[in-house]
C-alpha positions as CSV (number, residue, x, y, z in Angstrom):
1,M,-38.1,-57.1,46.1
2,G,-35.7,-54.4,45.8
3,K,-36.1,-51.0,44.1
4,S,-34.0,-52.0,41.2
5,A,-36.6,-54.5,40.3
6,Y,-39.0,-51.5,39.2
7,K,-38.2,-49.7,36.1
8,N,-40.0,-46.9,34.0
9,M,-42.6,-44.2,34.8
10,W,-46.2,-44.2,33.8
11,A,-48.6,-41.4,33.2
12,Y,-52.1,-42.1,33.2
13,I,-54.1,-40.4,30.4
14,E,-57.7,-39.7,31.4
15,H,-60.1,-39.3,28.8
16,D,-63.9,-39.1,27.9
17,G,-63.8,-41.4,25.0
18,A,-63.3,-38.6,22.5
19,R,-60.5,-36.5,24.0
20,A,-57.7,-36.7,26.1
21,M,-57.7,-34.6,29.0
22,D,-55.0,-31.9,29.3
23,V,-53.6,-33.2,32.7
24,G,-52.4,-36.3,31.4
25,L,-50.5,-34.6,28.3
26,E,-48.9,-32.2,30.9
27,L,-47.7,-35.0,33.1
28,C,-46.1,-36.7,30.0
29,C,-44.2,-33.6,29.1
30,E,-43.2,-33.1,32.6
31,L,-42.3,-36.9,33.0
32,R,-40.2,-37.0,29.7
33,R,-37.7,-34.5,31.6
34,L,-37.5,-37.0,34.5
35,C,-37.2,-39.9,32.3
36,D,-34.5,-38.4,30.5
37,R,-32.4,-38.0,33.9
38,S,-33.2,-41.3,35.3
39,G,-32.9,-43.5,32.3
40,D,-36.4,-44.7,32.6
41,K,-38.9,-45.3,29.7
42,L,-41.9,-43.3,29.8
43,L,-45.4,-44.8,29.2
44,A,-48.7,-43.6,28.9
45,V,-51.5,-45.7,30.2
46,V,-55.0,-45.5,28.5
47,V,-57.9,-47.3,29.5
48,G,-60.6,-47.8,27.1
49,S,-61.1,-46.4,23.6
50,L,-59.4,-43.4,22.3
51,P,-59.4,-41.9,18.8
52,D,-56.1,-42.6,17.0
53,G,-55.7,-38.6,16.6
54,E,-55.7,-38.3,20.4
55,L,-53.4,-41.3,20.8
56,Q,-51.2,-39.3,18.3
57,R,-51.2,-36.1,20.9
58,V,-50.1,-38.3,23.4
59,K,-47.3,-39.8,21.3
60,D,-46.2,-36.0,20.6
61,C,-45.5,-35.6,24.1
62,G,-42.5,-37.9,23.8
63,V,-43.6,-41.2,25.4
64,D,-41.6,-44.3,24.6
65,G,-44.6,-46.5,24.8
66,L,-48.5,-46.8,25.1
67,I,-50.3,-49.3,27.3
68,L,-53.8,-49.8,25.9
69,V,-56.3,-51.4,28.3
70,N,-59.2,-53.0,26.4
71,R,-58.8,-50.5,23.6
72,D,-61.8,-51.5,21.7
73,E,-64.3,-50.7,24.5
74,R,-66.1,-47.9,26.1
75,M,-64.8,-47.9,29.6
76,E,-66.7,-45.5,31.8
77,Y,-64.9,-44.7,34.9
78,N,-65.7,-46.9,37.8
79,T,-63.7,-46.9,41.1
80,E,-63.4,-50.7,41.6
81,A,-62.6,-51.3,38.0
82,Y,-59.8,-48.8,37.6
83,T,-58.2,-49.6,41.0
84,E,-58.1,-53.4,39.9
85,I,-56.8,-52.3,36.5
86,F,-54.0,-50.6,37.8
87,A,-53.3,-53.0,40.5
88,R,-52.9,-55.9,38.0
89,L,-50.7,-53.6,35.6
90,A,-48.4,-52.6,38.4
91,N,-47.9,-55.9,39.7
92,K,-47.1,-57.3,36.1
93,Y,-44.8,-54.6,34.7
94,R,-43.5,-53.4,38.1
95,P,-43.0,-49.5,37.2
96,S,-41.0,-47.3,39.3
97,A,-43.6,-44.6,39.6
98,I,-47.1,-44.0,38.4
99,F,-48.5,-40.5,37.9
100,V,-52.1,-39.7,37.8
101,G,-53.9,-36.3,37.2
102,G,-55.5,-35.0,40.5
103,T,-58.9,-34.9,38.9
104,A,-62.2,-36.4,40.7
105,N,-61.3,-39.7,39.2
106,G,-57.7,-39.8,39.7
107,R,-58.0,-38.8,43.3
108,D,-60.4,-41.5,43.9
109,F,-58.6,-44.5,42.5
110,A,-54.9,-43.7,43.0
111,P,-54.7,-44.0,46.7
112,R,-57.0,-47.2,46.5
113,C,-54.4,-48.6,44.0
114,A,-51.5,-47.6,46.4
115,V,-53.2,-49.4,49.2
116,R,-54.0,-52.4,47.2
117,I,-50.3,-52.9,46.3
118,N,-48.9,-51.8,49.4
119,T,-47.1,-48.6,48.4
120,G,-47.4,-44.9,49.1
121,C,-49.4,-42.2,47.4
122,T,-48.6,-38.5,47.6
123,S,-50.8,-35.6,46.3
124,D,-50.7,-32.1,44.9
125,A,-46.9,-31.8,44.3
126,I,-46.0,-28.4,42.5
127,E,-42.5,-29.7,41.6
128,L,-41.2,-33.0,40.8
129,E,-37.4,-33.9,41.0
130,Y,-35.4,-37.2,40.8
131,D,-32.8,-38.1,43.2
132,E,-30.2,-39.7,41.1
133,A,-28.3,-41.2,44.5
134,T,-31.4,-42.9,45.6
135,G,-33.6,-43.3,42.3
136,D,-36.5,-41.7,44.5
137,I,-38.9,-39.0,43.1
138,R,-38.9,-35.8,45.2
139,F,-42.6,-34.7,45.5
140,I,-42.4,-31.0,46.6
141,E,-45.6,-29.2,47.6
142,P,-46.5,-26.2,50.1
143,A,-47.4,-27.5,53.8
144,V,-48.3,-25.7,57.0
145,G,-50.8,-23.4,55.2
146,G,-48.1,-22.5,52.6
147,K,-45.7,-21.4,55.2
148,I,-43.1,-24.1,54.2
149,M,-42.2,-26.1,51.1
150,A,-42.4,-29.9,52.2
151,V,-40.3,-32.5,50.4
152,I,-42.0,-36.0,50.3
153,T,-40.4,-39.1,49.2
154,I,-41.3,-43.0,49.2
155,P,-37.9,-44.2,49.9
156,E,-38.6,-47.8,50.1
157,L,-41.9,-48.9,48.6
158,R,-42.4,-49.1,44.8
159,P,-44.1,-48.1,42.7
160,Q,-44.1,-44.4,43.8
161,I,-47.6,-43.2,43.0
162,G,-48.6,-39.5,43.1
163,T,-51.6,-37.3,41.9
164,I,-50.7,-33.9,40.3
165,R,-53.4,-31.1,39.8
166,P,-54.3,-30.1,36.6
167,G,-52.5,-27.0,35.0
168,T,-49.5,-27.7,37.4
169,F,-47.2,-28.5,34.5
170,R,-47.0,-27.0,31.1
171,Y,-48.0,-28.6,28.0
172,S,-45.0,-28.4,25.8
173,P,-44.8,-31.5,23.5
174,A,-41.2,-32.8,22.8
175,G,-42.6,-34.4,19.6
176,A,-43.0,-38.1,19.0
177,R,-40.1,-40.6,19.1
178,E,-39.1,-42.4,16.1
179,K,-40.5,-45.7,17.7
180,V,-43.2,-46.0,20.1
181,K,-43.9,-49.3,21.7
182,V,-47.7,-50.5,21.7
183,I,-48.6,-52.7,24.3
184,D,-52.4,-54.1,24.2
185,E,-53.6,-55.5,27.5
186,R,-56.8,-57.2,28.0
187,I,-58.3,-57.1,31.4
188,E,-61.5,-59.1,32.4
189,L,-63.0,-58.0,35.6
190,D,-65.4,-60.2,37.9
191,P,-68.5,-58.3,38.0
192,A,-69.2,-59.4,41.5
193,S,-66.2,-57.4,42.5
194,I,-67.7,-54.1,41.2
195,R,-69.7,-52.6,44.1
196,S,-70.2,-49.2,42.7
197,R,-72.2,-48.0,39.5
198,T,-73.1,-44.6,37.9
199,L,-76.7,-43.8,38.8
200,S,-76.8,-40.6,36.7
201,F,-74.7,-38.1,35.1
202,A,-75.2,-34.2,34.3
203,P,-72.7,-32.1,32.8
204,D,-71.5,-29.2,34.6
205,S,-74.0,-26.4,33.9
206,A,-72.0,-23.5,35.3
207,G,-71.5,-20.5,33.4
208,P,-68.3,-19.7,31.2
209,E,-67.1,-17.1,33.6
210,L,-66.4,-19.6,36.1
211,N,-63.9,-21.7,34.0
212,I,-60.7,-19.3,34.4
213,A,-58.3,-22.3,34.0
214,D,-57.7,-21.6,30.1
215,S,-58.2,-17.7,30.3
216,E,-55.3,-15.9,28.5
217,V,-56.0,-13.0,30.9
218,V,-56.9,-13.2,34.8
219,V,-57.6,-10.4,37.1
220,C,-57.3,-11.6,40.7
221,V,-58.6,-9.8,43.8
222,G,-57.2,-10.8,47.2
223,N,-58.2,-10.2,50.8
224,G,-57.5,-6.5,50.6
225,L,-60.8,-6.1,49.1
226,K,-63.0,-4.4,51.5
227,S,-66.6,-5.8,50.5
228,A,-68.5,-7.6,47.6
229,D,-69.8,-4.1,46.6
230,G,-66.3,-3.3,45.5
231,L,-65.8,-6.2,42.9
232,D,-67.7,-4.2,40.1
233,I,-64.5,-2.4,39.0
234,Y,-62.4,-5.4,39.0
235,R,-65.1,-7.3,36.9
236,E,-65.0,-4.2,34.5
237,L,-61.2,-4.3,34.4
238,A,-61.3,-7.8,33.4
239,A,-63.6,-7.3,30.6
240,L,-61.7,-4.5,29.1
241,L,-58.7,-6.8,29.1
242,G,-60.4,-9.6,27.4
243,G,-60.1,-11.7,30.8
244,K,-62.0,-13.4,33.6
245,L,-62.1,-12.4,37.3
246,G,-60.5,-14.6,39.9
247,C,-59.7,-14.6,43.7
248,T,-57.6,-15.9,46.6
249,R,-58.9,-18.1,49.2
250,P,-59.7,-15.6,51.8
251,L,-62.4,-14.0,49.5
252,V,-64.0,-17.7,49.2
253,D,-63.9,-18.1,52.9
254,R,-65.7,-14.8,53.1
255,E,-68.2,-16.1,50.8
256,I,-67.8,-13.0,48.3
257,L,-66.8,-15.3,45.3
258,P,-67.3,-19.2,44.6
259,Y,-64.6,-21.7,45.2
260,R,-64.3,-22.3,41.2
261,L,-62.7,-18.8,41.0
262,Q,-60.1,-19.5,43.9
263,I,-56.5,-19.5,42.3
264,G,-53.8,-21.4,43.9
265,Q,-52.7,-25.0,45.1
266,S,-55.8,-25.6,46.6
267,G,-57.9,-24.2,43.9
268,V,-57.6,-23.7,40.3
269,M,-53.9,-23.9,38.6
270,I,-53.7,-21.0,35.8
271,K,-51.2,-20.2,33.1
272,P,-52.4,-17.1,31.7
273,R,-50.3,-14.6,29.1
274,L,-51.2,-11.8,31.8
275,Y,-52.1,-11.9,35.3
276,V,-52.9,-8.8,37.4
277,C,-53.6,-9.2,41.2
278,F,-54.9,-6.8,43.5
279,G,-54.6,-7.0,47.3
280,V,-52.9,-10.5,47.3
281,S,-50.4,-11.1,50.0
282,G,-48.4,-13.6,48.2
283,A,-48.5,-16.9,50.2
284,V,-46.9,-19.6,48.3
285,N,-50.1,-21.9,48.2
286,H,-51.5,-19.0,45.9
287,T,-48.3,-18.3,44.1
288,A,-47.5,-21.7,43.2
289,G,-51.0,-21.8,41.3
290,V,-49.9,-19.2,38.8
291,S,-47.6,-19.4,35.9
292,A,-48.0,-16.3,33.9
293,D,-46.1,-14.9,30.9
294,T,-46.4,-11.5,32.5
295,F,-47.3,-11.1,36.4
296,V,-48.3,-7.8,37.7
297,A,-49.1,-7.2,41.5
298,V,-50.6,-4.2,43.0
299,N,-50.4,-4.1,46.8
300,R,-50.3,-1.0,49.3
301,D,-47.7,-2.8,51.3
302,P,-44.2,-2.3,50.0
303,Q,-42.9,-5.4,51.8
304,A,-45.7,-7.6,50.6
305,Q,-44.4,-11.0,49.5
306,I,-46.2,-11.1,46.4
307,F,-43.5,-8.4,45.1
308,N,-41.2,-11.2,45.2
309,Y,-42.9,-13.1,42.4
310,C,-44.2,-10.5,40.1
311,D,-42.6,-8.8,36.8
312,Y,-44.4,-5.5,37.6
313,G,-45.1,-4.3,41.2
314,I,-47.3,-1.1,42.0
315,V,-47.2,0.2,45.5
316,G,-50.6,1.7,45.8
317,D,-54.2,1.8,46.9
318,M,-55.8,-1.3,44.8
319,D,-59.0,0.3,44.2
320,E,-57.5,3.6,42.9
321,V,-55.0,1.6,40.8
322,C,-57.7,-0.3,39.2
323,R,-59.7,2.9,38.5
324,E,-56.8,4.4,36.8
325,M,-56.1,1.3,34.8
326,I,-59.7,1.3,33.6
327,R,-59.5,5.0,32.8
328,Q,-56.5,4.6,30.7
329,L,-57.6,1.6,28.8
330,K,-61.0,3.4,27.7
331,A,-58.9,6.0,26.8
332,R,-56.7,4.3,24.5
333,K,-59.8,2.5,23.0
334,A,-61.4,5.6,22.4
335,Q,-58.5,7.0,20.3
């Protein structure tokens, strides 16, 4: 069957039964742009029950239709179940592309589904392009430790499947379409095919200071930090700015800060109002994870790559600059 037999792009809307995760909405917003170029319809796939208000949030992202699977059931995530559901849907409707949030669940079932229906699956793209000549999606992502940008396509097989990390694209709803087609699907699963089950679940108990994805202000410390003893001034600066502390991968590798604070393509994707980084080299796998309204960089090397990305650059000793920022902020607040 040729590529022309496959039409439309799908976005999987992951949810907990009460609220849709942001990554699915972000995907819809970005795919709206691609579909406008390709002429495809954009459909959002929802498995299990989700309140009408949340379905409206999905519609507001400009989707042309919803595929609601077992919409009256509480469908907890299961590897075999979701793999089977998406395989059946793909075989029935033949979408051109399926996009899944790169969460723990999305990364689990998306490649399994790709194998099941004999197609390819890419991961962690930071940019998506539509090739009008071939009809292929160009998945663009850092490779070789961030030294190059790789362009990955699935030129023959369909559907094209890709997982996209949360925070990669901006949530910018285009508004609901005048008519949104709703397709109800009822999929019965053979209990014998379900080999895994949830034994227990405990919510993440990590402190709020480790959740930097939604912070309006982020102060990031890079490999220029001499030792863990020097972190206190950066924590103080972050607090004065009303933000949180983050880091680059070398500080995680040096076991100075936890992985949950790692910013970049292999860590957390952030979209703050203000981003201030100290001693960060500017490798693309880090900068690809930052989309800030205002980007400030401090580095003692005037040739540092980070200065190619920032709005404001300061050449100087990172500790000295941080202390001066703290002094001036305190002086302003004392006025």
